C-alpha positions as CSV (number, residue, x, y, z in Angstrom):
1,X,-20.1,-37.6,78.0
2,X,-17.4,-35.3,76.8
3,X,-16.1,-35.7,73.2
4,X,-12.6,-37.1,73.1
5,X,-9.8,-35.0,71.5
6,X,-8.1,-36.4,68.4
7,X,-4.8,-37.0,70.2
8,X,-6.7,-39.2,72.7
9,X,-8.2,-41.4,70.0
10,X,-6.8,-44.8,69.3
11,X,-4.8,-45.0,66.0
12,X,-7.4,-47.0,64.2
13,X,-10.2,-44.5,65.0
14,X,-7.9,-41.6,64.1
15,X,-7.2,-43.1,60.6
16,X,-11.0,-43.4,60.0
17,X,-11.5,-39.8,61.0
18,X,-8.8,-38.6,58.6
19,X,-10.2,-40.7,55.8
20,X,-13.7,-39.3,56.3
21,X,-12.3,-35.7,56.3
22,X,-10.3,-36.3,53.1
23,X,-13.4,-37.7,51.4
24,X,-15.5,-34.7,52.5
25,X,-12.9,-32.3,51.1
26,X,-12.6,-34.2,47.9
27,X,-16.3,-34.1,47.3
28,X,-16.2,-30.3,48.1
29,X,-13.4,-29.8,45.6
30,X,-15.3,-31.8,43.0
31,X,-18.4,-29.7,43.6
32,X,-16.4,-26.5,42.9
33,X,-15.0,-27.9,39.6
34,X,-18.3,-29.3,38.4
35,X,-20.1,-26.6,36.3
36,X,-23.3,-28.4,35.5
37,X,-26.0,-27.7,34.5
38,X,-25.0,-26.2,31.1
39,X,-27.3,-23.4,29.9
40,X,-29.2,-24.1,26.7
41,X,-28.7,-22.1,23.5
42,X,-31.0,-19.1,23.6
43,X,-31.9,-19.1,19.9
44,X,-31.0,-22.3,18.0
45,X,-32.5,-21.0,14.8
46,X,-30.5,-17.9,14.8
47,X,-27.4,-19.9,15.6
48,X,-28.0,-22.2,12.7
49,X,-28.6,-19.2,10.3
50,X,-25.4,-17.5,11.3
51,X,-23.4,-20.7,10.5
52,X,-23.6,-19.8,6.8
53,X,-23.7,-16.0,7.0
54,X,-20.5,-14.5,8.3
55,X,-21.6,-10.8,7.8
56,X,-24.7,-11.3,9.9
57,X,-22.7,-13.0,12.6
58,X,-20.3,-10.0,12.8
59,X,-23.1,-7.5,12.9
60,X,-25.3,-9.4,15.4
61,X,-22.6,-10.6,17.8
62,X,-20.3,-7.5,17.7
63,X,-22.5,-4.4,17.0
64,X,-20.2,-2.0,18.9
65,X,-17.2,-3.1,16.8
66,X,-18.8,-2.0,13.6
67,X,-20.6,1.4,14.2
68,X,-20.5,2.3,10.5
69,X,-22.1,0.4,7.6
70,X,-19.9,-2.0,5.8
71,X,-18.5,-0.7,2.4
72,X,-18.6,-2.9,-0.7
73,X,-14.9,-3.6,-0.1
74,X,-15.7,-4.9,3.4
75,X,-18.4,-7.2,2.0
76,X,-15.9,-8.6,-0.5
77,X,-13.4,-9.2,2.3
78,X,-16.1,-10.9,4.4
79,X,-17.2,-13.1,1.5
80,X,-13.6,-14.2,0.9
81,X,-13.0,-14.9,4.5
82,X,-16.0,-17.2,4.6
83,X,-14.8,-19.0,1.5
84,X,-11.3,-19.5,3.0
85,X,-12.5,-20.8,6.3
86,X,-15.0,-23.2,4.8
87,X,-13.3,-24.2,1.5
88,X,-9.6,-23.4,2.0
89,X,-7.1,-21.2,0.2
90,X,-4.7,-18.5,1.1
91,X,-5.6,-14.8,1.0
92,X,-3.4,-11.8,1.5
93,X,-5.7,-8.8,2.1
94,X,-4.4,-5.2,1.9
95,X,-6.8,-2.6,3.0
96,X,-6.3,1.1,4.0
97,X,-5.4,1.9,7.6
98,X,-8.5,2.5,9.7
99,X,-10.7,0.0,7.8
100,X,-10.8,-2.4,10.7
101,X,-9.4,-5.4,8.8
102,X,-7.9,-7.0,11.9
103,X,-11.1,-6.5,13.8
104,X,-13.0,-8.3,11.1
105,X,-10.5,-11.1,10.6
106,X,-10.2,-12.0,14.3
107,X,-13.9,-12.2,14.7
108,X,-14.3,-14.2,11.5
109,X,-11.6,-16.6,12.8
110,X,-13.7,-17.0,16.0
111,X,-16.7,-17.8,13.8
112,X,-14.7,-20.4,12.0
113,X,-13.7,-22.1,15.3
114,X,-17.1,-21.9,17.0
115,X,-18.8,-23.6,14.1
116,X,-16.1,-26.2,13.7
117,X,-14.9,-25.1,10.3
118,X,-11.3,-24.7,11.6
119,X,-10.2,-26.8,14.7
120,X,-6.8,-25.3,15.1
121,X,-6.0,-21.6,14.3
122,X,-2.6,-20.1,14.5
123,X,-2.5,-16.3,15.1
124,X,0.9,-14.8,14.1
125,X,1.8,-11.2,15.0
126,X,4.7,-9.1,13.8
127,X,6.4,-9.9,17.1
128,X,5.5,-11.8,20.4
129,X,3.8,-8.7,21.9
130,X,1.5,-8.2,18.9
131,X,0.6,-11.9,19.0
132,X,-0.3,-11.7,22.7
133,X,-2.6,-8.8,21.9
134,X,-4.4,-10.8,19.3
135,X,-5.0,-13.7,21.7
136,X,-6.1,-11.3,24.5
137,X,-8.7,-9.9,22.1
138,X,-10.1,-13.5,21.6
139,X,-10.1,-14.1,25.3
140,X,-12.0,-10.9,26.0
141,X,-14.6,-11.7,23.5
142,X,-15.1,-15.2,24.9
143,X,-15.3,-13.9,28.5
144,X,-17.5,-10.8,28.1
145,X,-19.7,-11.0,25.0
146,X,-23.2,-11.7,26.0
147,X,-24.5,-12.7,22.6
148,X,-21.7,-15.3,22.2
149,X,-22.7,-16.7,25.7
150,X,-26.4,-16.9,24.6
151,X,-25.6,-18.6,21.3
152,X,-22.6,-20.7,22.3
153,X,-23.0,-21.6,26.0
154,X,-21.0,-24.8,25.6
155,X,-18.0,-22.7,24.9
156,X,-18.5,-19.4,26.8
157,X,-20.1,-20.8,30.0
158,X,-17.2,-23.1,31.0
159,X,-14.8,-20.1,30.3
160,X,-16.8,-17.8,32.5
161,X,-16.9,-20.4,35.3
162,X,-13.1,-19.9,35.5
163,X,-13.7,-16.4,36.7
164,X,-10.4,-15.3,35.4
165,X,-8.4,-17.9,37.4
166,X,-6.7,-20.1,35.0
167,X,-5.8,-22.7,37.7
168,X,-9.6,-23.5,37.9
169,X,-9.3,-25.0,34.4
170,X,-7.4,-28.0,35.9
171,X,-10.0,-30.7,36.6
172,X,-13.0,-28.7,35.5
173,X,-15.9,-31.1,34.8
174,X,-19.3,-31.0,33.2
175,X,-21.7,-33.8,34.4
176,X,-18.7,-35.5,35.9
177,X,-16.6,-35.4,32.6
178,X,-13.5,-33.3,32.3
179,X,-13.9,-30.4,29.9
180,X,-10.1,-30.4,29.3
181,X,-10.2,-26.7,28.9
182,X,-6.8,-24.9,28.5
183,X,-6.7,-21.2,29.2
184,X,-3.3,-19.9,30.0
185,X,-0.1,-18.8,28.2
186,X,-0.2,-18.4,24.4
187,X,-2.9,-21.1,23.8
188,X,-6.6,-21.4,24.3
189,X,-8.1,-24.9,24.2
190,X,-11.9,-24.7,24.0
191,X,-13.9,-27.0,26.4
192,X,-14.7,-30.6,25.3
193,X,-18.5,-30.9,25.5
194,X,-20.5,-33.7,23.9
195,X,-22.3,-32.5,20.8
196,X,-20.2,-29.3,20.4
197,X,-18.6,-28.7,17.0
198,X,-15.8,-26.8,18.6
199,X,-14.9,-29.4,21.3
200,X,-11.2,-29.2,21.9
201,X,-10.5,-26.6,19.2
202,X,-7.3,-24.7,19.7
203,X,-6.4,-21.0,19.1
204,X,-2.6,-20.4,19.6
205,X,-0.6,-17.2,19.2
206,X,3.1,-16.4,18.5
207,X,5.4,-14.0,16.7
208,X,6.1,-14.6,13.0
209,X,9.8,-15.1,13.7
210,X,9.2,-17.2,16.9
211,X,9.7,-21.0,17.1
212,X,6.9,-22.1,14.8
213,X,7.6,-25.8,15.5
214,X,5.8,-25.1,18.8
215,X,2.5,-24.9,17.0
216,X,1.3,-28.4,17.7
217,X,-0.6,-30.2,20.5
218,X,-0.5,-33.8,21.6
219,X,-3.9,-35.1,22.9
220,X,-4.1,-37.6,25.7
221,X,-4.7,-40.4,23.2
222,X,-1.4,-39.6,21.6
223,X,-2.8,-37.9,18.4
224,X,-0.6,-34.9,17.4
225,X,-2.7,-31.9,16.2
226,X,-1.3,-29.2,13.9
227,X,-2.8,-25.9,12.8
228,X,-5.4,-26.1,10.0
229,X,-5.6,-22.4,9.6
230,X,-3.0,-19.6,9.9
231,X,-3.7,-15.8,10.4
232,X,-0.6,-13.7,10.1
233,X,-1.9,-10.2,11.2
234,X,0.1,-7.3,9.9
235,X,3.2,-9.5,10.1
236,X,5.8,-6.7,9.7
237,X,6.8,-3.6,11.7
238,X,7.8,-0.2,10.5
239,X,11.5,-1.0,11.2
240,X,11.4,-4.4,9.4
241,X,9.6,-2.8,6.4
242,X,12.4,-0.3,6.1
243,X,15.0,-3.0,5.7
244,X,15.2,-5.1,2.6
245,X,17.1,-7.8,4.6
246,X,14.4,-8.1,7.2
247,X,11.6,-7.8,4.6
248,X,13.2,-10.7,2.7
249,X,13.5,-12.8,5.9
250,X,9.9,-12.3,6.9
251,X,8.7,-13.0,3.3
252,X,10.6,-16.3,3.2
253,X,9.1,-17.3,6.5
254,X,5.7,-16.6,5.1
255,X,6.5,-18.7,2.0
256,X,8.1,-21.5,3.9
257,X,7.6,-22.2,7.6
258,X,4.1,-20.7,7.8
259,X,2.8,-22.7,4.8
260,X,4.3,-25.8,6.5
261,X,2.6,-25.5,9.8
262,X,-0.1,-28.0,8.9
263,X,2.6,-30.7,8.5
264,X,3.9,-32.8,5.6
265,X,1.5,-33.3,2.8
266,X,-1.3,-31.1,4.3
267,X,-2.3,-27.8,2.8
268,X,-3.0,-25.1,5.3
269,X,-5.6,-22.3,4.7
270,X,-5.0,-18.8,5.9
271,X,-5.7,-15.1,5.8
272,X,-3.1,-12.4,6.1
273,X,-4.5,-8.9,6.7
274,X,-1.6,-6.5,5.9
275,X,-0.6,-3.0,5.3
276,X,2.0,-1.9,2.7
277,X,4.5,0.4,4.3
278,X,6.9,0.9,1.4
279,X,7.7,-0.5,-2.0
280,X,9.4,-3.9,-1.8
281,X,8.5,-4.6,1.8
282,X,7.1,-8.0,3.0
283,X,3.5,-7.0,2.5
284,X,4.2,-5.7,-1.0
285,X,5.9,-8.9,-2.0
286,X,3.1,-11.0,-0.6
287,X,0.6,-9.1,-2.8
288,X,2.6,-9.7,-6.0
289,X,1.2,-12.9,-7.6
290,X,4.4,-13.4,-9.6
291,X,6.5,-13.4,-6.3
292,X,4.0,-15.2,-4.0
293,X,1.8,-17.4,-6.2
294,X,0.5,-19.4,-3.2
295,X,-1.2,-16.3,-1.8
296,X,-4.1,-14.7,-3.5
297,X,-3.6,-11.0,-3.1
298,X,-6.6,-8.6,-2.7
299,X,-6.0,-4.9,-2.7
300,X,-8.4,-2.2,-1.7
301,X,-7.7,1.5,-2.3
302,X,-9.2,4.3,-0.2
303,X,-9.8,6.4,-3.3
304,X,-10.6,4.9,-6.7
305,X,-11.1,8.2,-8.6
306,X,-9.6,11.5,-7.4
307,X,-11.0,14.9,-8.1
308,X,-10.1,16.6,-11.4
309,X,-10.4,20.1,-9.9
310,X,-6.7,20.4,-9.1
311,X,-6.9,24.2,-8.7
312,X,-9.6,24.0,-6.1
313,X,-7.7,21.2,-4.3
314,X,-4.5,23.3,-4.2
315,X,-6.5,26.3,-2.8
316,X,-8.0,23.9,-0.2
317,X,-4.6,22.7,0.7
318,X,-3.3,26.2,1.4
319,X,-6.3,27.0,3.5
320,X,-5.9,23.8,5.5
321,X,-2.2,24.5,6.1
322,X,-3.0,28.1,7.2
323,X,-5.7,26.8,9.6
324,X,-3.3,24.3,11.2
325,X,-0.6,26.9,11.6
326,X,-3.1,29.1,13.5
327,X,-3.9,26.2,15.8
328,X,-7.3,25.3,14.3
329,X,-7.3,21.5,14.3
330,X,-10.8,21.5,12.9
331,X,-9.6,23.4,9.8
332,X,-12.7,25.6,9.9
333,X,-12.0,27.8,6.9
334,X,-10.7,25.0,4.7
335,X,-13.8,22.9,5.5
336,X,-16.1,25.8,4.7
337,X,-14.3,26.2,1.4
338,X,-14.8,22.5,0.7
339,X,-18.5,22.6,1.6
340,X,-19.0,25.6,-0.7
341,X,-17.4,23.8,-3.7
342,X,-18.3,20.2,-2.7
343,X,-20.4,19.4,-5.8
344,X,-17.7,20.7,-8.2
345,X,-14.8,19.0,-6.3
346,X,-16.5,15.7,-5.8
347,X,-18.0,15.3,-9.3
348,X,-17.1,12.0,-10.9
349,X,-15.0,10.8,-7.9
350,X,-15.2,7.5,-6.2
351,X,-14.2,6.8,-2.5
352,X,-14.4,3.2,-1.3
353,X,-15.9,3.8,2.2
354,X,-18.2,6.8,1.9
355,X,-19.3,6.8,5.5
356,X,-15.7,7.0,6.8
357,X,-14.8,10.6,7.8
358,X,-14.3,12.7,10.9
359,X,-17.1,14.7,12.6
360,X,-15.5,18.0,11.5
361,X,-15.2,16.9,7.9
362,X,-17.8,17.1,5.1
363,X,-17.1,13.8,3.2
364,X,-14.9,10.8,2.8
365,X,-13.1,12.4,-0.1
366,X,-12.1,15.4,2.1
367,X,-11.0,12.9,4.7
368,X,-8.8,11.2,2.1
369,X,-7.2,14.4,1.0
370,X,-6.5,15.4,4.6
371,X,-4.7,12.0,5.1
372,X,-2.8,12.6,1.9
373,X,-1.7,16.1,2.9
374,X,-0.8,14.9,6.4
375,X,1.8,12.4,5.2
376,X,2.1,12.2,1.4
377,X,5.2,9.9,1.6
378,X,3.2,7.1,3.2
379,X,-0.3,7.7,1.9
380,X,0.0,5.8,-1.4
381,X,1.3,2.8,0.4
382,X,-0.8,2.7,3.6
383,X,-4.1,3.9,2.1
384,X,-3.8,3.0,-1.6
385,X,-1.7,-0.1,-1.3
386,X,0.3,1.3,-4.2
387,X,3.6,2.7,-2.9
388,X,5.3,5.1,-5.1
389,X,8.5,5.2,-3.1
390,X,10.3,2.3,-4.7
391,X,12.9,2.2,-7.4
392,X,14.4,-1.2,-7.4
393,X,14.0,-4.2,-5.1
394,X,17.7,-5.1,-5.6
395,X,18.9,-1.7,-4.3
396,X,16.1,-0.8,-1.9
397,X,16.3,2.9,-2.9
398,X,13.3,4.9,-1.8
399,X,12.3,8.2,-0.2
400,X,13.6,9.0,3.3
401,X,11.0,10.4,5.7
402,X,11.4,13.6,7.5
403,X,11.6,11.8,10.9
404,X,14.3,9.5,9.7
405,X,16.4,12.4,8.3
406,X,15.9,14.5,11.5
407,X,17.5,11.8,13.7
408,X,20.5,11.1,11.4
409,X,22.8,13.1,13.6
410,X,26.4,12.0,13.7
411,X,28.7,12.4,16.7
412,X,30.5,15.4,15.1
413,X,29.7,19.0,16.2
414,X,28.6,21.6,13.7
415,X,31.6,22.7,11.5
416,X,33.8,19.7,12.4
417,X,34.8,17.6,9.4
418,X,35.4,13.9,10.0
419,X,39.0,13.0,9.4
420,X,38.3,10.5,6.7
421,X,36.8,13.3,4.5
422,X,39.0,14.7,1.8
423,X,36.6,17.1,0.0
424,X,34.5,20.0,1.3
425,X,31.9,21.4,-1.1
426,X,28.7,23.5,-0.9
427,X,25.4,24.0,-2.7
428,X,23.4,27.2,-2.7
429,X,19.7,27.5,-3.6
430,X,18.9,31.0,-4.8
431,X,15.6,32.5,-3.9
432,X,14.6,36.1,-4.6
433,X,14.6,37.1,-0.9
434,X,17.1,34.6,0.8
435,X,19.7,32.0,0.0
436,X,19.6,28.4,1.4
437,X,23.0,26.7,1.6
438,X,24.5,23.3,2.6
439,X,28.2,22.5,3.3
440,X,29.0,18.8,2.6
441,X,32.2,16.9,3.6
442,X,32.8,13.9,1.3
443,X,35.0,10.8,2.0
444,X,36.1,8.2,-0.5
445,X,33.2,5.9,-1.4
446,X,30.9,9.0,-1.0
447,X,30.4,8.5,2.7
448,X,29.4,12.1,3.5
449,X,28.4,14.5,6.2
450,X,26.4,17.7,6.2
451,X,28.7,19.7,8.5
452,X,26.8,23.0,8.1
453,X,23.7,24.6,6.6
454,X,21.7,27.8,6.9
455,X,19.9,30.7,5.4
456,X,21.4,34.0,4.4
457,X,20.6,36.5,5.7
458,X,20.3,34.7,9.0
459,X,16.8,34.6,10.4
460,X,17.4,33.9,14.1
461,X,14.8,31.1,14.2
462,X,15.0,27.4,13.6
463,X,11.8,26.9,11.6
464,X,10.0,29.3,9.1
465,X,8.5,29.4,5.6
466,X,10.1,31.4,2.8
467,X,7.3,34.0,3.0
468,X,8.0,34.3,6.8
469,X,11.6,35.4,6.3
470,X,12.1,38.6,8.3
471,X,15.5,39.6,7.0
472,X,15.7,39.6,3.2
473,X,18.5,40.2,0.7
474,X,17.0,43.5,-0.2
475,X,16.8,44.5,3.5
476,X,20.4,43.4,4.1
477,X,21.9,45.2,1.0
478,X,19.7,48.2,1.0
479,X,19.0,47.7,-2.7
480,X,15.4,47.4,-3.9
481,X,16.0,46.3,-7.5
482,X,15.8,42.5,-7.8
483,X,18.8,41.9,-10.1
484,X,21.0,44.5,-8.3
485,X,20.1,43.3,-4.9
486,X,20.9,39.6,-5.8
487,X,24.3,40.7,-7.2
488,X,25.1,42.7,-4.1
489,X,23.7,39.9,-1.9
490,X,25.9,37.3,-3.5
491,X,29.0,39.4,-2.9
492,X,28.1,39.7,0.7
493,X,27.2,36.0,0.9
494,X,30.6,35.1,-0.6
495,X,32.4,36.9,2.2
496,X,30.1,35.2,4.7
497,X,30.8,31.7,3.3
498,X,34.5,32.0,2.8
499,X,35.0,33.4,6.3
500,X,33.4,30.4,8.0
501,X,35.9,28.0,9.5
502,X,35.9,24.3,9.0
503,X,38.5,22.1,10.7
504,X,38.9,18.3,10.4
505,X,38.8,16.5,13.7
506,X,42.6,15.8,13.4
507,X,43.2,19.6,13.4
508,X,43.6,20.1,9.7
509,X,41.9,23.3,8.4
510,X,39.5,22.6,5.4
511,X,38.6,25.0,2.7
512,X,35.7,24.9,0.3
513,X,36.8,23.4,-3.1
514,X,33.5,24.0,-5.0
515,X,30.3,25.9,-4.5
516,X,27.5,25.0,-6.9
517,X,25.2,28.0,-7.3
518,X,21.6,27.8,-8.5
519,X,21.2,29.7,-11.8
520,X,17.9,28.1,-12.8
521,X,15.8,31.2,-12.2
522,X,15.5,32.6,-15.7
523,X,15.4,36.3,-15.0
524,X,18.3,36.0,-12.6
525,X,20.5,33.7,-14.7
526,X,22.5,36.5,-16.2
527,X,22.9,38.1,-12.7
528,X,24.3,34.8,-11.4
529,X,26.8,34.6,-14.3
530,X,27.8,38.3,-13.8
531,X,28.6,37.5,-10.2
532,X,30.8,34.5,-11.1
533,X,32.6,36.4,-13.9
534,X,33.4,39.3,-11.6
535,X,34.4,37.5,-8.4
536,X,38.1,37.0,-7.6
537,X,37.2,33.5,-6.3
538,X,35.6,32.4,-9.6
539,X,37.4,29.1,-9.7
540,X,35.3,27.7,-6.8
541,X,31.9,28.9,-8.1
542,X,29.9,26.7,-10.6
543,X,26.5,27.9,-11.8
544,X,23.9,25.2,-11.8
545,X,21.1,24.2,-14.1
546,X,19.0,21.2,-12.9
547,X,17.0,19.2,-15.4
548,X,14.5,16.6,-14.5
549,X,15.3,13.9,-17.1
550,X,12.2,11.8,-17.6
551,X,11.9,8.3,-18.8
552,X,10.7,9.5,-22.2
553,X,13.8,11.6,-22.7
554,X,17.3,10.5,-23.7
555,X,19.5,9.9,-20.6
556,X,22.2,12.6,-20.1
557,X,24.9,9.9,-20.4
558,X,23.8,9.4,-24.0
559,X,23.9,13.0,-25.1
560,X,26.2,14.0,-28.0
561,X,29.7,15.0,-26.8
562,X,30.9,18.6,-27.2
563,X,34.6,19.4,-27.5
564,X,36.0,20.6,-24.1
565,X,33.0,19.3,-22.2
566,X,33.6,17.7,-18.8
567,X,31.4,14.6,-18.3
568,X,30.5,13.0,-15.0
569,X,27.7,10.9,-13.4
570,X,24.6,12.4,-15.0
571,X,26.1,15.9,-15.1
572,X,28.1,17.9,-17.7
573,X,30.2,21.0,-17.4
574,X,30.1,23.1,-20.6
575,X,33.3,24.1,-22.5
576,X,35.1,27.3,-21.7
577,X,33.7,30.1,-23.7
578,X,35.0,33.5,-24.8
579,X,35.4,36.5,-22.6
580,X,32.1,38.2,-21.5
581,X,30.1,35.1,-22.5
582,X,28.5,32.6,-20.1
583,X,31.1,31.2,-17.7
584,X,31.5,27.5,-17.3
585,X,28.3,26.0,-15.7
586,X,27.0,22.6,-14.8
587,X,23.9,20.9,-16.1
588,X,22.7,17.9,-14.0
589,X,19.9,15.4,-14.0
590,X,18.0,16.5,-10.9
591,X,15.8,13.3,-10.8
592,X,19.0,11.1,-10.7
593,X,20.6,13.2,-8.0
594,X,17.5,13.4,-5.8
595,X,17.4,9.6,-6.0
596,X,21.1,9.6,-5.1
597,X,20.6,11.8,-2.0
598,X,17.7,9.9,-0.7
599,X,19.6,6.6,-1.1
600,X,22.4,8.0,0.9
601,X,20.0,9.1,3.6
602,X,18.6,5.6,3.8
603,X,22.0,4.0,4.2
604,X,22.6,2.9,7.8
605,X,25.1,4.9,9.8
606,X,28.6,3.3,9.6
607,X,28.1,1.7,6.2
608,X,29.8,3.0,3.0
609,X,27.9,5.7,1.2
610,X,25.8,6.9,4.2
611,X,25.0,10.6,4.5
612,X,24.7,12.0,8.1
613,X,24.0,15.4,9.6
614,X,26.0,17.2,12.2
615,X,25.2,16.7,15.9
616,X,22.0,18.4,16.9
617,X,18.5,17.6,18.2
618,X,15.7,16.4,15.8
619,X,13.9,19.6,16.5
620,X,16.9,21.6,15.3
621,X,17.1,19.5,12.1
622,X,13.3,19.5,11.5
623,X,13.1,22.3,8.9
624,X,16.1,20.9,7.0
625,X,14.6,17.4,7.1
626,X,11.2,18.6,6.0
627,X,12.7,20.3,2.9
628,X,14.5,17.1,1.9
629,X,11.4,15.0,2.5
630,X,9.2,17.4,0.5
631,X,9.5,15.3,-2.7
632,X,7.5,12.2,-3.6
633,X,9.2,9.7,-6.0
634,X,7.0,8.4,-8.8
635,X,8.2,5.4,-10.9
636,X,7.6,6.0,-14.6
637,X,8.3,4.1,-17.8
638,X,9.2,5.3,-21.3
639,X,11.5,4.5,-24.2
640,X,11.8,0.9,-22.8
641,X,13.2,1.9,-19.4
642,X,12.0,2.6,-15.9
643,X,12.8,5.8,-14.1
644,X,12.0,7.7,-10.9
645,X,10.7,11.2,-11.1
646,X,10.4,13.4,-8.0
647,X,7.4,15.6,-7.5
648,X,7.2,18.4,-5.0
649,X,4.4,17.8,-2.4
650,X,1.6,20.2,-2.4
651,X,2.3,23.2,-0.2
652,X,5.8,22.0,0.7
653,X,9.1,23.8,0.4
654,X,12.3,22.1,-0.7
655,X,15.0,24.8,-0.8
656,X,17.4,23.0,1.6
657,X,16.7,19.8,-0.4
658,X,17.9,21.5,-3.6
659,X,21.0,22.9,-1.8
660,X,21.8,19.3,-0.6
661,X,21.4,17.9,-4.2
662,X,23.7,20.6,-5.6
663,X,26.3,19.8,-2.8
664,X,26.2,16.1,-3.7
665,X,26.8,17.0,-7.4
666,X,29.7,19.3,-6.3
667,X,31.1,16.3,-4.4
668,X,31.0,14.3,-7.5
669,X,32.7,17.0,-9.5
670,X,35.7,17.2,-7.2
671,X,36.2,13.5,-7.3
672,X,33.7,11.8,-4.8
673,X,32.6,8.4,-6.1
674,X,29.9,6.0,-5.0
675,X,31.0,3.8,-7.8
676,X,33.3,4.1,-10.7
677,X,31.9,6.8,-13.0
678,X,34.1,8.2,-15.8
679,X,34.8,11.9,-15.4
680,X,36.7,13.0,-18.5
681,X,37.5,15.9,-20.7
682,X,35.7,15.2,-23.9
683,X,37.6,15.8,-27.1
684,X,35.5,16.2,-30.2
685,X,37.0,14.3,-33.2
686,X,38.6,16.8,-35.7
687,X,36.8,17.0,-39.0
688,X,39.2,16.8,-42.0
689,X,38.6,18.5,-45.3
690,X,38.5,16.6,-48.5
691,X,41.8,18.1,-49.6
692,X,43.4,17.0,-46.3
693,X,42.2,13.4,-46.8
694,X,43.6,13.3,-50.4
695,X,47.0,14.6,-49.2
696,X,47.1,11.9,-46.5
697,X,46.2,9.2,-49.1
698,X,49.0,10.4,-51.4
699,X,51.5,10.2,-48.5
700,X,50.4,6.6,-47.7
701,X,50.8,5.6,-51.3
702,X,54.3,7.1,-51.5
703,X,55.2,5.3,-48.3
704,X,54.2,2.0,-49.8
């Protein structure tokens, strides 16, 4: 008998058929969501042992993440992490870049969750993207780590059963009971499994400045869960660290909203692995106990004790620089030199992680010096957690990097003076073979623009070292004697400078008012003075003597006053002297004015007091920028005051930097002001003889 088609069945039979089909499909769906049986733990004894030994957990479960032995500093970090996750507290941990602090902290947080020490962990990144990366790392570990699967099957097995499809989490069951696993978006909810210490534990990620109120979860029974532990991982960016305003905002979030994540009346525990980028940034503030008493700061330096053999280190630095310029990235000659003198160089030194160095290097100390030479401006901050850039948190003055200077191009072409500028000045750094010069346009409030710079004689290339100058003063003048060649060269240079045309963008021609000329080279000082005395344009030339006033010395503004002296902001112009003697010259505090120049280079474009360069590519400005960034500021104390001293980086050249500083002082001399500084002609009180005082007394008595 033929089977009837469904459309031929009576309605009652058709309903029964549909019901049976629906039941069959329901049972089939339930079978796909059911994940039983749950595998047993492969080694219960090992699992129990690792519950109280975080270091062993890290090494056994993640051997490929830690190929090198832990240093003593790593072990201290791990011990403190275990204490925080099991006993509470707040730790801010600064370690050198490359020490794997985030790698350790994330896996330690997973340990805390798996063993039930922390049921709700909040991962905070510097921004949303960084936070997502942290959560993705946790997901990858739970999905792929075979050791975790063997030791914690109640967590990892249900996750693996999802096979990467988050929709399978809906309705997943184990022995007929829902696991209530959550595995999408910015939150992981671990499976609910009877007997599991991590049942329903939550790991959630978000940016530090995101909506932190979203860090809570309401269970089906109505109970509201909040984070018990917070991990802000490197919670600042390079750009936020460069801004006092942004650093302050992030620091306040760390001290306020982050600490309040657990809810009213509940103390949250947490760990913040961080890197100091510059003095006064958010990480620096978090590590200062007086500023952030809630956070216990821990600082690890890459190098505890440096080598005392500075001459050998300087020779190594020169060899390294030469190797790199020749294209030898493995610095073969420099490394051979280090290997030859290793015992002497490394005697009585101490490096935190002795196993950390590159295959082509000899030791961890050599690795540290290479890092330092590569970027001395950031080394103290990022590898020593001891930034030397800062001057004052209230002003945010610190060294500008070469990169930040090279991109400070204004919209004005070379030689064009912005219309708001009322002064045009120059600074000239005198070397024995070439002259480095900078022309600076200055507006009221000392907003300023480098409208021109260069080397005389011109070299025809955009980047070179002093020793690589092909055309020299001696070659250009045809005079071999040093003093005579400099004198002849300055005369030629004067014609060169005064023939250059500068026009304001409203069409007004601009002439140089002052040219500050370096006279600091002892043997050449008299030559510089001879040139200034003899030139017909002597009114615009001002010989320069820079002095690095240290904290232990009396500030220039407190020096005794000489009659006829002109006094300005940390500079003085000597009185006019007799014929054939030294002409008027300026003495200035070079430390103060280097600080001034770098502060102007850190000021955002468009704000009062900013210093910009003419329109050109970063590659064209690179040499100029490197010279200005060749100094490292060091904060010193003495005589009850703090001061910043600027030290030339090993192997660096700063001739353009010196010309810019002289130009800034020239701008101050002609009337440029960042703030109100008194510039006055000092008059020394006249000393009266005893006879004069007696005569005046008699006149007063007669008058009475």
